[in-house]
N, C-alpha and C positions, 0 to 999 in steps of 0.2 A: 525744655524752655521754649516759649513762644514769643516771637518778635512782635513789635507793634504792627508791622506790615502784614504778617500772617494773621494776626488777630483781626485786622481790618477786613481782609478778604473773607474771613469766616463771618464777620458781622454782616457783610452784604448778603451772604446766604441766609443768615438768620432773619433778616428783614423781609425776605420772601415768605417766611413762615409766620413771623409775628408782625403782621401787616399794620397793627395798631400803632407801632412805633415809627412807621414811615413818615408821618407828618413832623415828627421831632428830628429824626435822622434823615435829612433830605438828600440821601445819596443816590437814589434811583431815578434821577432826572436825566437831563441831557449831559453829554460827555464833558463839556467845559465846566458845568456846575459840579459834576462829580470830582473833577481835578481840583477845583477851588476848595470844596468842602473836605476832600481827602487830605490835602496839604495841611489845612488848619487842624483837623482832627489828629493827624499823625504828629504834628509838631507838639501838640499838647500832651499826647500820650507818650511820646518819646521823652519829653521832659520828666514826666512822672516815672517812666521806666528807668531813666538815668539815675534818679535819686533812690528809688526803692527796689529795683531789680539789680541793675548793674552795680549799684553802690554797696550791695550786700552779698555779692558772690563770695562763697567760701566763709561767710559769717552767719551767725544765728539771725533769723529773720526778725525784723522789728515788729513791735506791737503797733497796729495802725487803726485809726478811727477815720472813716470817711464821713464827715459831717455834711449832710446834704447830698447823699449818694444817688438820689434820683432813680433812674432805671438800673443802676448798679453796674454800669459798663466798666468803670475803672476797677471796681472790686472784682469783677469777673476776669479782667485782664490779669490782675495780680494773682488770682486763684489759679489761672492757667500756668502761672510761673511758680506755683507752690507757696505763695505768700498769703497768710490769713489776714482778713480785714473785717472789721465790723462797720456796717453802714447804718446811718440814721437818716430818716427823710420825713418830710411832711407832704410829699407829692401824692396827687390823686391816683397815680398809676402804680402805687406801691404793690398792688395785687399782681402786677405783671412780673415782678421779680422772681417769684417761685417758678413760673413758666420758663423764664430765661435760664434759671439755674438748671432745670431739667434738660433743656436743649444743649447747654454748654457742657453738661456732664459727660458727653461723648468725647470731649477733648481734654478734660482735666478734672481735678477734684473740686467741685463747686461747694462742698461742705465747708471749705475754707472761708467762704463768704457767708456771713450772717447779717441780717438786716432787721431793724425794728422801726416802727412808726412812732416817733416821739419828738418832742420839743426839747432842745438842749437846755432851755431855761427851767423846764419842769423836772428833768431828770439828768442833771449833770453827772458825768463820770466821776468815779472815785478819784481822789488825788493820786498823782503819779502812776496812772494806768497805762499811758501810751508813750511811744517814742516819736510817732509822727501823727499829725492830724492833716488830712487832705480836705481842702475847701475849694471845690471846683464849681465855678459859677454860683457860689453860695455866699461869699463874704458880703456882697452888696445887698443881700437880703436879711442879714442878721441885725436885729435891733432889739434892745439898745446895744450898739456895737461894742461899747466899752465893757459892758457886762459879759458879752460873748467872749471877748478876748481874755477877760479875767478867768472865765471858765476854762478856756483853752490852756492858759498858763498853769492853772491848778491841775488839769488832767494830764499834763505832760510830765515825764520824768526829767531829772536834771539834764540839761543840754538838748531836750526834745525840740522838735521843729514843726512848724506849720508850713505846709506846701500849698501855695495859693495859685490857682488858675483863674484869672479874672479878665474882665474887660478893662481897657485902658480909659480911665475917666477923663483924660485929656483929648481923646480922639474927637476931632472937630465934627465929623459927620455924625457920629453916634450921639454926641451931646445935642446936636440940633434935632435929631430924630426923637430922642427921649424928651426934650423940652416940648416938642409938638404933641407927644403922646401923653405926658403927665404934668407938664408945666414944672413948677418948683415943688410939687407935692411929693417929696422924696421918701416920706415915711407914712404908711397907712395902716389901718387895722382891718383884718379880714376874719371871717368866721370859719373855723375849722370844723367841718361836719363830723369827722371821726373823733376828734378830741372834745367836741361839744363846748368850745370856748372861743373867745376872741383872741387873736394873735397879732402882735405888732410885727410889721415886716417892712424891710427896705423896698421901696417901690423903684426897682432898677436903680438903686442908689450907688451908682458906680463912682469911683474916686481915682484920682491921679496917684502915681507912685509916691509923690511927696506927702500926700495926705495919709496914705497907708503907712508910710514910714513913721510919721508922727504918732498915729494911733497905736502902732505896735510898740514904739518906744515908751509911750505913756503907760503901757500895760505889761512891761517887763520883757520885751523882745527886742532883738536887733535884726534887721533885714540884712542878709548876706549879700553884699554888693556884687559878688561874682556870680550869684545865682540869678540875677535879673535878666529876663529875656522878653523882648517885644516880638509879637508874631502877627501875621496877616496884614500885609501892607497893600498888596494889589487887590483890586476890586474884581468881582466875578467876570465882568465884561472883558477884562484884560487877559483872561484865560482862553478866550476864543482864538483858535489858530496859533496858540503859543505852547511852548514846551514847559509843562508844569514844574519839572525839575530845575530848569534854568531860572524860572521865576522864583522858586524857593531859594535857590542859591543867591540870587540877587537880593531877596528880602533879608536873608541872614547877613549879607554884607552891609546893607543899609543899617540894620538894627545894631550892628557892632560899633557904630560910631554915634556918640551923643550929638544931638542937634534937633532942629525943628521937626524934621521928618520922623525921627524916632519918637519924639515926645508927643506929637499931635496928629500923626497920620497912621500909626499902627493901631489896630483894633484890639489886640490881645496883650495881656501883661501877665507874666509868670514870675514868681519869686518865692524864696524860702526865708522864713523868719525863725530865728533860734531863741529859745528861752534863755534868759540871762541868769547868772548866779547859780 
């Protein structure tokens, strides 16, 4: 078994080899930036690990689809822990995935990770195929969102779950940044060179927990209230000359109490929604 912390240390080594990934995983900067990004990365990976690795110890592994798998980092972590995952993506760096699988094969069975370049609206999975669907930094890109959630519901077995790792749509700073970047143009059409077609996509269309809750309810899911986690409260500048572990502990204490700070000042939002009926 590989812990999230062990995986992260190996990821740093990989970035020295696959340098094209460095602009995305900005871990190799100054020390305070590393601590800030490490805390955020590990909080999200620990959340996934708690659900899909720790939650299945001594049990048959679940069938997992990572919708929007990107570079395949989550799928590689699960493979290092003996869990098979199928990823789908529309990212231009899809070709990097096979290089990564070869590098990580020295630490675990990367054949457990399969990946295809496809649009979920063109090729939805067969009904009742999966136990879990991971959507990491992906939900806010899926449009039409109701159609996407209907596909998720169909693809899941009874009691199946969607594990969402998202940005908090109520975060004041992020909302201002995104408004400056794209105004109110939340849905756009882009040309996919590989598929040779136009694709509708959410233009960083992040939402609050309340909005996600309604969307999931409308499409046959219920968000598990105990699963809700807010992450990343402190800004990068606050990591200078600070103990990153203490900051993390303080963040976790703040997010455990409902209120203004949790709702509007945390950047990340994690939750699990379960298929009803």
